[in-house]
DRENDREN-54518 format. One record per residue (C-alpha): z, x, y. Coordinates in steps of 0.2 Angstrom, whole numbers, plus 5000, padded with zeros to 4 digits. Last residue first. Layout:
BEGIN
ZXY
...
//
This chain:
BEGIN
546249354343
547849314335
548749414320
549249574327
551249564321
551749504336
550349384341
550449314324
552249264327
551849184345
550649064334
551549004323
552948964336
551748884346
550948764333
552648734326
553648714343
552148574345
550848524358
550448714365
549948774377
549048954379
549249084393
548449244389
549249344403
550649264413
551149364429
552549474436
551949634430
551549584415
552149454403
551149404388
550849194386
551349064375
551948894384
552648734374
552248574380
551848494398
553648484403
554148654397
554448764382
554448944382
553649064372
553549254380
552749404371
553349564383
552949684395
553949654410
554949494409
554249354416
555349204411
555149124393
556749084384
556149174362
555749334375
554849464369
554349664368
556249704374
556949634355
556049774348
555649694332
556449744316
555549644304
557349524300
557749504318
555849444322
555949314307
557549264314
557049224329
555749134323
556449014312
557748974326
556148944338
555448834324
554148844310
//
């Protein structure tokens, strides 16, 4: 899965756009995904902090985990 695929799924399922960010950052109370020098970060942004930060080595794993978070599957 790519970030583009993820975006399509989120739009198709009508997930509120303010509940996630596909470009990282620190939006308030949103799930985020972001690529940096260390890999792909997936985290929950709340009050300017990254919580539940997980780092993945590839886009597919990060996007799959992000999708699971949004749909309440990941633990």
